[in-house]
C-alpha positions as semicolon CSV with decimal commas, in nm:
position;residue;x (nm);y (nm);z (nm)
1;M;0,861;8,502;7,543
2;V;0,502;8,398;7,477
3;D;0,206;8,374;7,717
4;G;0,000;8,096;7,563
5;E;0,069;7,922;7,235
6;V;0,037;8,132;6,921
7;G;-0,153;7,961;6,645
8;N;-0,403;7,762;6,848
9;R;-0,696;7,834;7,075
10;E;-0,489;7,839;7,391
11;F;-0,519;8,177;7,560
12;A;-0,317;8,294;7,856
13;F;-0,595;8,535;7,951
14;D;-0,962;8,579;7,888
15;A;-0,897;8,952;7,856
16;V;-0,612;9,197;7,818
17;V;-0,687;9,552;7,935
18;V;-0,468;9,838;7,812
19;G;-0,436;10,117;8,070
20;A;-0,449;10,141;8,450
21;G;-0,642;10,461;8,511
22;F;-1,000;10,494;8,632
23;A;-1,123;10,270;8,348
24;G;-0,859;9,999;8,360
25;L;-0,874;9,953;8,736
26;Y;-1,251;9,914;8,744
27;M;-1,248;9,689;8,436
28;L;-0,999;9,457;8,608
29;H;-1,215;9,452;8,922
30;R;-1,525;9,356;8,721
31;L;-1,341;9,088;8,521
32;R;-1,226;8,930;8,844
33;G;-1,581;8,936;8,972
34;L;-1,684;8,737;8,663
35;G;-1,415;8,481;8,738
36;M;-1,228;8,572;8,421
37;S;-0,849;8,576;8,394
38;A;-0,717;8,917;8,302
39;V;-0,403;9,129;8,291
40;V;-0,367;9,506;8,264
41;L;-0,082;9,645;8,055
42;E;0,028;9,991;8,168
43;Q;0,299;10,206;8,014
44;A;0,352;10,408;8,333
45;A;0,531;10,291;8,644
46;G;0,215;10,326;8,852
47;V;-0,163;10,350;8,837
48;G;-0,350;10,669;8,759
49;G;-0,371;10,707;8,383
50;T;-0,436;11,075;8,312
51;W;-0,358;11,154;8,675
52;Y;-0,023;10,977;8,659
53;W;0,107;11,184;8,366
54;N;-0,057;11,525;8,412
55;R;0,147;11,675;8,694
56;Y;0,179;12,028;8,559
57;P;0,149;12,321;8,802
58;G;-0,213;12,376;8,899
59;A;-0,336;12,039;8,770
60;R;-0,668;11,958;8,932
61;C;-1,007;11,819;8,840
62;D;-1,293;12,037;8,713
63;S;-1,560;11,805;8,853
64;E;-1,615;11,831;9,227
65;S;-1,432;11,571;9,432
66;Y;-1,734;11,415;9,604
67;Y;-1,859;11,276;9,271
68;Y;-1,535;11,251;9,074
69;C;-1,488;10,902;9,213
70;Y;-1,618;10,550;9,187
71;S;-1,975;10,466;9,287
72;F;-1,956;10,087;9,259
73;D;-1,862;10,019;9,622
74;R;-2,050;10,176;9,914
75;E;-1,772;10,106;10,163
76;L;-1,519;10,277;9,936
77;E;-1,744;10,583;9,919
78;Q;-1,759;10,603;10,298
79;E;-1,393;10,539;10,380
80;W;-1,233;10,790;10,145
81;T;-1,251;11,157;10,248
82;W;-1,162;11,431;10,002
83;T;-0,985;11,740;10,132
84;E;-1,082;11,997;9,867
85;R;-1,382;12,086;9,658
86;Y;-1,171;12,040;9,343
87;P;-0,893;11,789;9,412
88;R;-0,539;11,840;9,290
89;Q;-0,354;11,578;9,087
90;P;-0,167;11,430;9,387
91;E;-0,491;11,367;9,575
92;I;-0,661;11,198;9,279
93;K;-0,350;10,986;9,223
94;A;-0,355;10,893;9,594
95;Y;-0,722;10,794;9,563
96;L;-0,648;10,562;9,270
97;D;-0,350;10,415;9,457
98;H;-0,588;10,349;9,747
99;V;-0,834;10,175;9,516
100;A;-0,559;9,961;9,362
101;D;-0,440;9,854;9,707
102;R;-0,784;9,808;9,861
103;F;-0,892;9,566;9,587
104;D;-0,546;9,410;9,545
105;L;-0,533;9,503;9,179
106;R;-0,157;9,550;9,131
107;R;-0,080;9,178;9,113
108;D;-0,258;9,167;8,776
109;I;-0,103;9,485;8,634
110;R;0,220;9,488;8,433
111;F;0,370;9,832;8,481
112;S;0,629;10,000;8,256
113;T;0,490;9,793;7,970
114;T;0,411;9,949;7,633
115;V;0,178;9,783;7,383
116;T;0,360;9,788;7,050
117;G;0,110;9,590;6,846
118;A;-0,219;9,400;6,854
119;R;-0,342;9,161;6,585
120;A;-0,672;8,977;6,574
121;D;-0,671;8,608;6,488
122;A;-0,780;8,522;6,136
123;D;-1,110;8,384;6,270
124;G;-1,167;8,688;6,494
125;R;-1,184;8,479;6,811
126;G;-0,874;8,607;6,985
127;W;-0,591;8,858;6,992
128;T;-0,214;8,853;7,002
129;V;-0,077;9,157;7,183
130;T;0,291;9,249;7,157
131;T;0,458;9,453;7,429
132;T;0,794;9,587;7,531
133;G;0,903;9,733;7,860
134;A;1,045;9,644;8,194
135;E;1,126;9,285;8,099
136;A;1,397;9,234;7,839
137;G;1,285;9,191;7,480
138;E;0,942;9,171;7,330
139;R;0,666;8,980;7,502
140;T;0,359;8,841;7,332
141;V;0,034;8,795;7,519
142;R;-0,257;8,587;7,390
143;C;-0,612;8,671;7,493
144;R;-0,967;8,618;7,381
145;F;-1,084;8,978;7,436
146;L;-0,889;9,302;7,405
147;I;-1,024;9,598;7,603
148;T;-0,881;9,948;7,564
149;A;-0,883;10,173;7,870
150;V;-0,641;10,426;7,723
151;G;-0,839;10,738;7,808
152;C;-0,966;11,018;7,585
153;L;-0,696;11,273;7,668
154;S;-0,371;11,081;7,686
155;A;-0,198;11,135;7,349
156;A;-0,009;11,462;7,394
157;N;-0,037;11,708;7,104
158;V;0,304;11,872;7,070
159;P;0,291;12,138;6,796
160;D;0,524;12,084;6,504
161;L;0,703;12,419;6,522
162;P;1,006;12,480;6,303
163;G;1,326;12,517;6,503
164;L;1,207;12,354;6,826
165;E;1,523;12,145;6,839
166;S;1,730;12,466;6,832
167;F;1,573;12,615;7,147
168;A;1,847;12,693;7,398
169;G;1,612;12,670;7,697
170;R;1,388;12,396;7,833
171;W;1,056;12,297;7,682
172;F;0,771;12,088;7,826
173;H;0,426;11,961;7,736
174;T;0,181;11,977;8,025
175;G;0,068;11,619;7,959
176;Q;0,427;11,492;7,990
177;W;0,538;11,702;8,287
178;P;0,856;11,583;8,463
179;H;0,765;11,395;8,780
180;E;1,041;11,566;8,973
181;G;0,877;11,901;8,898
182;V;1,010;12,210;8,724
183;D;1,152;12,513;8,906
184;V;1,077;12,829;8,709
185;A;1,189;13,076;8,976
186;G;1,370;13,368;8,819
187;R;1,308;13,243;8,465
188;R;1,122;13,383;8,164
189;V;0,841;13,139;8,087
190;G;0,633;13,124;7,772
191;V;0,302;12,934;7,771
192;V;0,141;12,835;7,441
193;G;-0,228;12,759;7,480
194;T;-0,520;12,894;7,683
195;G;-0,752;12,595;7,705
196;S;-0,842;12,423;8,031
197;T;-0,482;12,320;8,103
198;G;-0,329;12,657;8,026
199;I;-0,591;12,832;8,236
200;Q;-0,494;12,612;8,531
201;A;-0,117;12,635;8,482
202;I;-0,066;13,003;8,396
203;P;-0,159;13,153;8,737
204;V;0,063;12,904;8,921
205;L;0,362;12,951;8,690
206;A;0,325;13,329;8,715
207;E;0,359;13,315;9,093
208;T;0,726;13,216;9,074
209;A;0,849;13,297;8,722
210;A;1,044;13,617;8,663
211;H;0,814;13,687;8,369
212;T;0,534;13,490;8,205
213;T;0,436;13,543;7,842
214;V;0,108;13,386;7,734
215;F;0,068;13,311;7,364
216;Q;-0,308;13,307;7,299
217;R;-0,463;13,201;6,970
218;T;-0,821;13,175;7,096
219;A;-0,963;13,371;7,388
220;N;-1,159;13,147;7,625
221;Y;-1,446;13,165;7,867
222;S;-1,378;13,047;8,221
223;I;-1,582;13,027;8,539
224;P;-1,416;13,073;8,879
225;A;-1,382;12,743;9,065
226;R;-1,424;12,896;9,413
227;N;-1,211;12,610;9,534
228;G;-1,154;12,553;9,903
229;P;-1,117;12,286;10,168
230;L;-1,406;12,050;10,235
231;S;-1,522;12,069;10,595
232;D;-1,595;11,759;10,799
233;A;-1,963;11,855;10,797
234;E;-1,968;11,876;10,416
235;S;-1,797;11,538;10,381
236;R;-2,043;11,377;10,621
237;R;-2,336;11,526;10,431
238;Y;-2,209;11,400;10,095
239;K;-2,149;11,051;10,232
240;A;-2,496;11,038;10,382
241;D;-2,650;11,158;10,054
242;Y;-2,461;10,930;9,814
243;P;-2,761;10,715;9,711
244;Q;-2,952;11,025;9,601
245;I;-2,642;11,187;9,449
246;R;-2,577;10,881;9,234
247;E;-2,939;10,865;9,123
248;V;-2,928;11,226;9,004
249;Q;-2,603;11,157;8,819
250;A;-2,754;10,856;8,644
251;Q;-3,051;11,061;8,520
252;S;-2,850;11,365;8,417
253;T;-2,731;11,501;8,085
254;N;-2,363;11,512;8,179
255;G;-2,321;11,266;8,466
256;H;-2,307;11,547;8,722
257;P;-2,531;11,549;9,030
258;F;-2,713;11,870;8,956
259;V;-3,032;11,944;8,769
260;I;-3,048;12,188;8,479
261;N;-3,297;12,470;8,520
262;Q;-3,575;12,397;8,270
263;Q;-3,643;12,765;8,204
264;S;-3,521;12,927;7,886
265;A;-3,273;13,210;7,927
266;L;-3,499;13,409;7,695
267;E;-3,824;13,370;7,887
268;V;-3,711;13,568;8,192
269;G;-3,638;13,937;8,230
270;A;-3,286;14,075;8,206
271;S;-3,259;14,150;8,578
272;E;-3,380;13,802;8,680
273;R;-3,141;13,641;8,433
274;D;-2,850;13,851;8,553
275;A;-2,925;13,755;8,913
276;A;-2,925;13,386;8,819
277;Y;-2,593;13,419;8,639
278;R;-2,440;13,612;8,928
279;A;-2,547;13,348;9,175
280;A;-2,396;13,077;8,956
281;W;-2,077;13,283;8,910
282;E;-2,038;13,332;9,283
283;R;-2,094;12,964;9,352
284;G;-1,843;12,880;9,078
285;G;-1,777;12,564;8,885
286;L;-1,952;12,376;8,610
287;R;-2,302;12,435;8,749
288;F;-2,296;12,767;8,565
289;R;-2,395;12,565;8,255
290;A;-2,711;12,454;8,433
291;A;-2,845;12,806;8,479
292;Y;-3,086;12,762;8,186
293;R;-3,182;12,466;7,968
294;D;-3,109;12,622;7,629
295;L;-2,757;12,760;7,670
296;L;-2,625;12,496;7,432
297;A;-2,932;12,481;7,209
298;D;-3,013;12,841;7,119
299;E;-2,764;13,103;6,999
300;A;-2,955;13,393;7,149
301;A;-2,979;13,220;7,485
302;N;-2,611;13,130;7,472
303;E;-2,518;13,488;7,397
304;T;-2,677;13,606;7,722
305;A;-2,438;13,383;7,917
306;S;-2,144;13,463;7,691
307;E;-2,188;13,838;7,734
308;F;-2,231;13,802;8,109
309;I;-1,890;13,633;8,127
310;R;-1,734;13,894;7,898
311;D;-1,858;14,162;8,135
312;R;-1,692;13,983;8,428
313;I;-1,364;13,971;8,234
314;R;-1,390;14,346;8,170
315;E;-1,444;14,401;8,544
316;I;-1,154;14,183;8,652
317;V;-0,881;14,282;8,405
318;R;-0,770;14,639;8,472
319;D;-0,601;14,716;8,139
320;P;-0,880;14,768;7,880
321;A;-0,662;14,657;7,586
322;T;-0,565;14,334;7,759
323;A;-0,925;14,272;7,863
324;E;-1,038;14,318;7,504
325;R;-0,790;14,055;7,383
326;L;-0,921;13,813;7,648
327;L;-1,285;13,845;7,535
328;P;-1,402;13,534;7,344
329;R;-1,599;13,632;7,036
330;D;-1,555;13,350;6,785
331;H;-1,758;13,093;6,977
332;G;-2,026;13,077;7,244
333;F;-1,984;12,981;7,607
334;A;-1,939;12,602;7,659
335;T;-1,936;12,523;7,286
336;K;-1,577;12,429;7,360
337;R;-1,473;12,252;7,680
338;P;-1,566;12,506;7,950
339;P;-1,274;12,564;8,188
340;I;-1,296;12,662;8,551
341;D;-1,016;12,858;8,710
342;T;-0,849;13,000;9,017
343;H;-0,759;13,364;8,954
344;Y;-0,689;13,316;8,584
345;F;-0,810;13,655;8,461
346;E;-0,664;13,827;8,771
347;T;-0,321;13,701;8,664
348;Y;-0,320;13,949;8,376
349;N;-0,316;14,235;8,628
350;R;0,039;14,139;8,722
351;D;0,322;14,354;8,585
352;D;0,524;14,040;8,510
353;V;0,262;13,878;8,281
354;T;0,226;13,962;7,911
355;L;-0,054;13,847;7,679
356;V;0,041;13,799;7,314
357;D;-0,228;13,756;7,048
358;V;-0,094;13,494;6,807
359;R;-0,406;13,488;6,595
360;S;-0,323;13,831;6,453
361;D;0,053;13,764;6,464
362;P;0,107;13,385;6,451
363;I;0,405;13,196;6,587
364;E;0,641;13,138;6,296
365;A;0,928;12,948;6,456
366;V;1,120;12,860;6,766
367;V;1,461;13,023;6,774
368;P;1,743;12,957;7,021
369;E;1,644;13,254;7,233
370;G;1,266;13,209;7,228
371;L;0,964;13,238;6,996
372;R;0,959;13,438;6,673
373;L;0,628;13,567;6,539
374;R;0,539;13,629;6,176
375;S;0,596;14,002;6,226
376;G;0,957;13,926;6,317
377;T;0,908;14,002;6,686
378;V;1,110;13,767;6,907
379;H;0,998;13,694;7,264
380;P;1,302;13,587;7,471
381;L;1,231;13,281;7,687
382;D;1,414;13,048;7,921
383;D;1,132;12,792;7,939
384;L;0,864;12,705;7,687
385;V;0,546;12,530;7,805
386;F;0,306;12,376;7,554
387;A;-0,045;12,367;7,700
388;T;-0,166;12,251;7,361
389;G;-0,380;11,963;7,473
390;F;-0,418;11,623;7,317
391;D;-0,498;11,430;7,004
392;A;-0,828;11,361;7,174
393;L;-1,044;11,048;7,169
394;T;-0,899;10,889;6,855
395;G;-0,532;10,962;6,921
396;P;-0,476;10,709;7,202
397;L;-0,648;10,432;7,002
398;L;-0,464;10,513;6,680
399;R;-0,133;10,497;6,864
400;L;-0,221;10,138;6,955
401;D;-0,332;10,087;6,592
402;P;-0,468;9,732;6,627
403;A;-0,509;9,519;6,315
404;G;-0,824;9,322;6,238
405;P;-0,845;8,965;6,108
406;D;-0,779;9,070;5,748
407;G;-0,479;9,284;5,844
408;T;-0,659;9,618;5,815
409;T;-0,530;9,852;6,082
410;L;-0,742;10,095;6,277
411;G;-0,554;10,382;6,114
412;E;-0,659;10,254;5,773
413;A;-1,018;10,197;5,883
414;W;-1,038;10,547;6,030
415;R;-0,860;10,732;5,751
416;E;-1,166;10,953;5,696
417;G;-1,252;10,978;6,065
418;P;-1,363;10,751;6,347
419;R;-1,653;10,510;6,330
420;T;-1,778;10,302;6,621
421;Y;-2,096;10,144;6,746
422;L;-2,193;10,314;7,073
423;G;-1,828;10,409;7,125
424;L;-1,788;10,052;7,251
425;A;-1,697;9,845;6,946
426;I;-1,568;9,879;6,589
427;S;-1,675;9,677;6,287
428;G;-1,386;9,480;6,144
429;F;-1,229;9,443;6,488
430;P;-1,404;9,152;6,663
431;N;-1,361;9,088;7,035
432;L;-1,229;9,443;7,083
433;F;-1,404;9,676;7,329
434;T;-1,323;10,047;7,366
435;I;-1,404;10,213;7,698
436;T;-1,530;10,570;7,633
437;G;-1,441;10,551;7,267
438;P;-1,544;10,806;7,000
439;F;-1,921;10,850;6,964
440;S;-1,983;10,790;7,335
441;P;-2,056;11,074;7,584
442;S;-1,704;11,058;7,738
443;V;-1,555;11,409;7,756
444;L;-1,896;11,577;7,767
445;T;-1,958;11,410;8,103
446;N;-1,813;11,354;8,445
447;M;-1,568;11,085;8,331
448;P;-1,607;10,833;8,617
449;S;-1,980;10,821;8,543
450;S;-1,920;10,730;8,178
451;I;-1,638;10,491;8,265
452;E;-1,845;10,293;8,513
453;Q;-2,138;10,275;8,272
454;H;-1,912;10,145;7,994
455;V;-1,728;9,895;8,212
456;D;-2,052;9,759;8,354
457;W;-2,194;9,720;8,002
458;I;-1,882;9,538;7,877
459;A;-1,883;9,313;8,183
460;G;-2,249;9,229;8,121
461;C;-2,175;9,154;7,756
462;L;-1,885;8,924;7,844
463;E;-2,104;8,743;8,095
464;H;-2,369;8,694;7,825
465;L;-2,112;8,557;7,582
466;R;-1,982;8,314;7,841
467;D;-2,327;8,200;7,947
468;T;-2,428;8,134;7,585
469;G;-2,096;7,975;7,492
470;T;-2,029;8,245;7,233
471;D;-1,669;8,337;7,163
472;R;-1,692;8,611;6,900
473;I;-1,867;8,949;6,890
474;E;-1,833;9,233;6,641
475;A;-2,018;9,554;6,562
476;D;-2,236;9,529;6,254
477;P;-2,130;9,782;5,986
478;A;-2,491;9,892;5,925
479;A;-2,547;9,957;6,296
480;E;-2,219;10,144;6,308
481;R;-2,326;10,369;6,020
482;E;-2,663;10,434;6,182
483;W;-2,495;10,524;6,511
484;A;-2,257;10,762;6,334
485;E;-2,554;10,938;6,177
486;H;-2,734;10,954;6,512
487;N;-2,417;11,094;6,672
488;R;-2,402;11,364;6,404
489;Q;-2,769;11,453;6,449
490;A;-2,732;11,472;6,827
491;A;-2,440;11,712;6,789
492;D;-2,620;11,922;6,527
493;A;-2,912;11,968;6,768
494;T;-2,670;12,170;6,985
495;L;-2,434;12,460;6,930
496;L;-2,130;12,239;6,992
497;P;-2,024;12,179;6,628
498;R;-2,038;12,555;6,562
499;A;-1,708;12,605;6,747
500;A;-1,503;12,507;6,444
501;T;-1,169;12,522;6,628
502;S;-1,274;12,280;6,902
503;W;-1,076;11,967;6,981
504;Y;-1,414;11,794;6,998
505;L;-1,384;11,797;6,616
506;G;-1,008;11,735;6,612
507;A;-0,936;12,091;6,498
508;N;-0,627;12,122;6,721
509;V;-0,441;11,849;6,529
510;P;-0,331;11,945;6,174
511;G;-0,471;11,708;5,914
512;K;-0,712;11,532;6,148
513;P;-1,053;11,465;5,987
514;S;-1,321;11,702;6,111
515;V;-1,576;11,480;6,286
516;F;-1,764;11,569;6,603
517;M;-1,646;11,284;6,825
518;P;-1,829;11,282;7,162
519;Y;-2,196;11,185;7,181
520;A;-2,401;11,495;7,259
521;G;-2,737;11,329;7,315
522;G;-2,694;11,315;7,692
523;F;-2,557;11,062;7,938
524;A;-2,891;10,924;8,059
525;R;-3,024;10,883;7,704
526;Y;-2,705;10,709;7,595
527;A;-2,703;10,471;7,893
528;A;-3,066;10,380;7,826
529;T;-2,979;10,302;7,464
530;C;-2,695;10,073;7,571
531;T;-2,923;9,893;7,816
532;D;-3,185;9,845;7,544
533;V;-2,923;9,707;7,304
534;A;-2,817;9,448;7,562
535;R;-3,173;9,351;7,655
536;S;-3,260;9,298;7,290
537;G;-2,990;9,032;7,257
538;Y;-2,716;9,279;7,159
539;R;-2,889;9,440;6,865
540;G;-2,638;9,582;6,619
541;F;-2,374;9,321;6,700
542;R;-2,279;9,005;6,514
543;L;-2,229;8,719;6,757
544;G;-2,024;8,420;6,648
545;A;-2,125;8,058;6,668
546;P;-2,110;7,897;7,012
547;R;-1,787;7,711;7,084
548;A;-1,971;7,380;7,127
549;A;-2,124;7,409;6,780
550;A;-1,790;7,508;6,632
């Protein structure tokens, strides 16, 4: 069944959007506001994106609820009231359901629909998108513009361990958690991975499991969340302050509404510095990174924060040998994604929790009864949980693997690593926009801030194309190369690329090219660059001839 006639300029939709999370919902809302016809294709049975799939125990946001939300509608800000400082997955999913209903978005979303292919027209002025799903057979959709809203952390990274198919128990990936939940009461649970997800899930699993074994390759820093309910007074204060809160976010480095202390960690005395860190530790959350301006720019400054956190781990974990294994030493604080937690380190004081160092004794195989290490030690397990993260940033786009006008696929174009212009467009793939694509701030920011900025920019671009009668736009290869070099320089000005095992560089996926993918130059600087590009007539883009002239 075909929407529109393949082979001519008839298009069923001005735009097809892939994904119905934060990005896809807002993109649809903006397209409607432009009077454009659009459809959202969503693999899941409901809205939510990341927050539809990630239902693992302990799943919650690490940005505070009052700003992990849309800012585009003042009434929406006032009518929704968050219940916790850091919302759990069900509450964020409920928020996005509310948004979908409030703006009547569902009527233009095709749920349970998987995009199986996308091919640009030979002249680069349209796309044919092939899907399969709820309706029988394949369905082909014709559109002028293809917009990906697939998220940065949506392609689950399941480790390729020998013998996994032989495991006699149950195994799960946190990003594909069963929606009916998993009862681990009375069972021996093994968790592989101690990144942000593992740090959230491990304490919750340990509360009910008979025994929890944590397989740690890399020790991690974590800041206590200090989560708790939001009082009515706090909610009223945030709602009254939203104009100022949003202004601070827009001018910030990471899209968060707090200001980084402009002192250096090295220009104050040890006692003053320790007091600042303790205050940040007691408050909890991501603001710890804002204690001093140079924590991600200077190794000596970073080490003061890193050692402070190591000292807290030593205080919390009673067994000195276990504490020592939990001390991160191969990277500095926040050079990988910095987790926040609820009683993560305290969990290792439980008699029914065991920490296994798989850097010194790696996992060799899955056996029917559990995990076997290189030493030959077998850890018996009933359930195996992979908290091994995602094929980040590029993975979701490469799974779509669109093909350009000449038949070149994205996988072929990105064989040596990603390349984009502003994280918004890719040379060789005209009329394709990528929301929070590689080389944009994305995962280094509060995601709704980056999403709204990207969607607004794309909407403005589409309005410009319509107003000028232009029906083709493509990133210029030279501009793309220059942006890639700028992205590299921005990263190299920080300590971020030094953490060689970071998923920011794709190090968690075997064989993935090592390229620092998020833009590290700061959210405000990036947004200003995008605005300047648009105001200059879309510098760095090739715009096709107007339809009337054609």
